[in-house]
C-alpha positions in Angstrom: 0.0 0.0 0.0 2.8 2.4 0.9 4.6 1.6 -2.3 1.5 2.2 -4.3 1.0 5.6 -2.6 4.7 6.5 -3.2 4.4 5.5 -6.9 1.4 7.7 -7.2 3.2 10.6 -5.5 6.2 10.2 -7.8 4.0 10.1 -10.9 2.2 13.2 -9.7 5.5 14.9 -9.2 6.7 14.0 -12.6 3.5 15.3 -14.2 3.9 18.5 -12.2 7.5 18.9 -13.4 6.4 18.2 -17.0 3.7 20.9 -16.8 6.1 23.3 -15.2 8.6 22.8 -18.0 6.0 23.9 -20.6 6.9 27.5 -20.3 4.7 28.7 -23.2 1.7 27.0 -21.7 2.5 28.7 -18.3 2.6 32.1 -20.0 -0.8 31.5 -21.6 -2.3 30.4 -18.3 -0.8 33.2 -16.1 -0.4 36.0 -18.6 2.9 36.7 -17.0 6.6 35.9 -17.4 9.0 36.0 -14.5 12.5 37.1 -15.5 15.4 36.3 -13.2 17.8 39.3 -13.2 20.9 40.3 -11.4 21.5 43.3 -9.2 25.1 44.1 -10.2 26.2 42.0 -13.3 27.1 45.1 -15.3 26.6 45.4 -18.2 24.7 42.2 -18.7 22.0 42.6 -16.1 21.8 45.1 -13.3 19.6 47.5 -11.4 19.6 51.3 -11.8 17.2 51.7 -8.9 13.4 51.9 -8.3 13.0 48.3 -9.4 14.3 49.0 -12.9 16.7 46.4 -14.5 18.7 47.0 -17.6 21.5 45.5 -19.6 22.6 43.5 -22.6 21.0 40.2 -21.5 17.9 41.9 -20.1 17.2 43.4 -23.6 17.8 40.1 -25.3 15.5 38.4 -22.9 12.8 41.0 -23.4 13.0 40.2 -27.2 12.7 36.5 -26.4 9.6 37.1 -24.3 8.1 39.3 -26.9 8.4 36.4 -29.4 7.2 33.9 -26.8 4.1 36.0 -26.2 3.2 35.6 -29.9 4.1 31.9 -30.0 1.9 31.3 -26.9 -1.0 33.3 -28.4 -1.2 35.7 -25.5 -2.4 39.2 -26.2 -0.6 40.7 -23.3 2.3 39.2 -21.4 3.4 41.1 -18.3 7.1 40.8 -17.3 8.0 40.5 -13.6 11.6 41.2 -12.8 12.9 39.1 -9.9 16.4 39.5 -8.6 18.5 36.3 -8.3 22.0 35.6 -7.0 24.8 33.4 -8.2 23.7 31.0 -5.4 20.0 30.7 -6.0 19.6 31.4 -9.7 19.5 27.8 -10.8 17.2 26.5 -8.0 14.7 29.3 -8.6 14.7 28.5 -12.4 14.3 24.8 -11.8 11.4 25.1 -9.3 9.5 27.5 -11.5 9.9 30.7 -9.5 11.5 32.3 -12.5 10.9 31.4 -16.1 14.1 32.6 -17.7 17.4 33.7 -16.1 18.9 36.7 -17.7 22.2 37.4 -16.0 25.8 36.4 -16.2 25.7 32.6 -16.0 28.4 30.4 -17.4 27.2 27.5 -19.6 29.1 24.5 -18.4 28.6 20.7 -18.6 27.6 20.3 -14.9 24.8 22.9 -15.2 23.6 21.4 -18.5 22.7 18.2 -16.6 19.9 20.2 -14.8 19.1 23.2 -17.0 19.3 24.3 -20.6 21.0 27.4 -22.2 20.1 29.5 -25.1 22.7 30.2 -27.8 25.8 31.8 -26.5 25.6 35.6 -26.4 28.7 36.5 -24.6 32.2 35.1 -24.1 34.1 36.2 -21.0 37.6 35.8 -19.7 38.1 35.2 -16.0 40.7 37.6 -14.5 41.3 39.6 -11.4 40.7 43.2 -10.3 43.2 44.7 -7.9 44.1 48.2 -6.7 46.1 50.1 -9.3 48.9 50.7 -6.8 49.0 47.2 -5.4 51.9 46.0 -7.5 50.0 42.8 -8.3 50.2 41.9 -12.0 50.2 38.1 -11.9 48.5 35.4 -9.9 51.9 34.1 -8.6 52.0 37.3 -6.5 48.9 36.3 -4.5 50.8 34.2 -2.0 49.7 35.2 1.5 47.0 37.4 0.1 43.2 37.3 0.5 41.3 36.6 -2.7 37.7 37.7 -3.1 35.0 36.1 -5.2 31.2 35.8 -5.2 29.3 33.0 -3.6 28.0 30.4 -6.1 30.6 31.1 -8.8 33.5 29.0 -10.0 36.3 31.7 -10.3 38.5 30.6 -7.4 38.4 27.0 -8.7 39.9 28.3 -12.0 42.6 30.2 -10.0 43.6 27.0 -8.1 43.8 25.0 -11.3 46.0 27.5 -13.1 49.6 26.5 -13.6 51.0 29.7 -12.1 49.1 29.1 -8.9 51.2 26.1 -7.9 52.7 26.8 -4.5 50.6 30.0 -4.0 48.8 29.9 -0.7 45.9 32.4 -0.4 42.9 32.9 1.7 39.3 33.2 0.3 36.5 35.6 1.3 33.1 35.6 -0.4 30.7 38.4 -1.3 27.0 37.6 -1.5 26.8 39.3 -4.9 29.3 41.0 -7.2 28.7 44.5 -5.7 29.4 43.0 -2.2 32.5 41.4 -3.5 33.8 44.6 -5.0 33.1 46.4 -1.7 35.4 43.9 -0.1 38.1 45.0 -2.5 37.3 48.7 -2.0 37.5 48.4 1.7 40.7 46.5 1.8 39.4 43.2 3.0 41.0 41.4 0.1 43.7 42.1 -2.4 42.3 40.6 -5.6 38.7 40.0 -6.8 38.5 37.1 -9.3 35.6 37.3 -11.7 34.5 37.7 -15.4 36.4 40.6 -17.0 33.2 42.3 -18.2 31.7 42.3 -14.7 35.0 43.6 -13.2 35.1 46.4 -15.9 31.5 47.4 -15.1 32.1 47.5 -11.3 35.3 49.5 -11.7 33.7 52.0 -14.2 30.8 52.6 -11.8 32.9 52.8 -8.6 33.6 56.0 -6.7 37.2 56.1 -7.9 37.7 54.1 -11.1 41.3 55.1 -11.5 42.1 53.3 -8.2 41.5 49.9 -9.7 42.7 47.8 -12.7 42.1 44.4 -14.3 45.3 42.4 -14.1 46.9 39.0 -14.4 46.6 36.0 -16.6 43.4 34.8 -18.2 42.2 32.0 -15.8 39.4 30.7 -18.0 37.4 31.4 -21.1 33.7 30.9 -20.6 30.5 31.1 -22.7 27.8 33.2 -21.0 24.2 32.5 -21.9 20.6 32.9 -20.9 19.5 30.0 -18.7 16.2 28.1 -19.4 14.5 25.1 -17.8 15.6 21.8 -19.1 13.4 19.6 -21.3 11.4 22.4 -22.8 12.4 22.4 -26.4 9.6 24.6 -27.6 10.6 27.5 -25.4 14.3 26.9 -26.1 13.5 27.1 -29.9 11.8 30.5 -29.3 14.9 31.7 -27.4 17.4 30.4 -30.0 15.4 31.6 -33.0 15.2 35.1 -31.4 19.0 35.2 -31.0 19.6 33.9 -34.5 17.3 36.6 -35.9 19.1 39.3 -33.8 22.5 38.0 -35.2 21.3 37.9 -38.8 19.7 41.4 -38.7 22.8 42.9 -37.0 20.7 43.9 -34.0 22.7 41.9 -31.6 25.9 43.6 -32.7 24.2 46.9 -32.1 23.0 45.8 -28.6 26.6 44.8 -27.8 27.9 48.2 -28.9 25.2 49.9 -26.8 26.2 48.1 -23.6 29.9 47.5 -24.0 31.3 50.4 -26.0 28.9 53.3 -25.3 28.0 55.3 -22.2 25.6 53.3 -20.0 23.5 54.2 -16.9 23.5 55.2 -14.2 26.8 57.2 -14.5 27.1 57.2 -18.3 30.4 55.3 -18.0 31.9 53.5 -21.0 33.4 50.0 -20.5 35.3 50.3 -23.8 35.2 46.6 -24.4 35.0 45.9 -28.1 33.7 42.6 -29.2 36.4 39.9 -28.9 37.3 37.2 -31.4 35.7 34.5 -29.2 32.2 36.1 -29.4 32.6 37.0 -33.1 33.3 33.3 -33.7 30.3 32.2 -31.6 28.0 34.6 -33.5 29.3 33.4 -36.8 28.5 29.8 -35.8 25.7 30.0 -33.2 25.8 27.3 -30.6 25.1 26.3 -27.0 28.4 24.6 -26.4 29.5 24.4 -22.7 32.6 25.9 -21.2 34.5 22.6 -21.5 34.4 23.0 -25.3 36.6 26.1 -25.0 39.2 24.4 -22.8 42.8 24.4 -24.1 43.6 21.1 -25.8 
């Protein structure tokens, strides 16, 4: 009897998961899409106050949801912006709290076991931010230092695996989000903040004293950054991928990149001055959702 009840419960759970993964049907039923956004992932996804979220990936996600509305046959699809963190973004997507995660998430093989990713829309290099007068220019100078990263990210793992970190003994401190991590660097509670180069550039550009900081050291890893979706929902993934392909083909994606990476951006009209790199150009020429492991040095 207990086994029968358990089987029914498991079956009900699987049906619920299946229904939850039908994102377009959920939009049609609720008339609302919930977008997971970041507070400080400049310039991909961040807040400018008063509950307003902007950025390169936010705009791409808004285009995806516009097309999803038409595909779902919904006259009006409200968008609710819900802030997520590096630590909770994946669970909140998987349990249906958010429908699409539009932040700064690395597409890797481990995550692909539980979630799906849209086509790659950014390629980042993991490096470190330090004080400009620190004298730190290489990771082999971090011995005895305190290294900062954000909870739920993989940056310090890349640092430990790098060939130049052999014999380097450092302590770790963690910020709850990227803004908190940068505050640890600003206030001297760590000597190096390890993170994606675009996020470091955005945080530096919008800091109180941008000239006091620099991005330094070797490239620790090359990572494809993509919009995260629930797994086993091919219909919604197709909408996302087709939207990105159309943006690439029309040239709109290149314009969006220029808007957020090589032009003044809010709230301070700072310019990151980060022209599109060869890695992203190659990814746009051959759209794919390959994980980080495909970019590893052979």
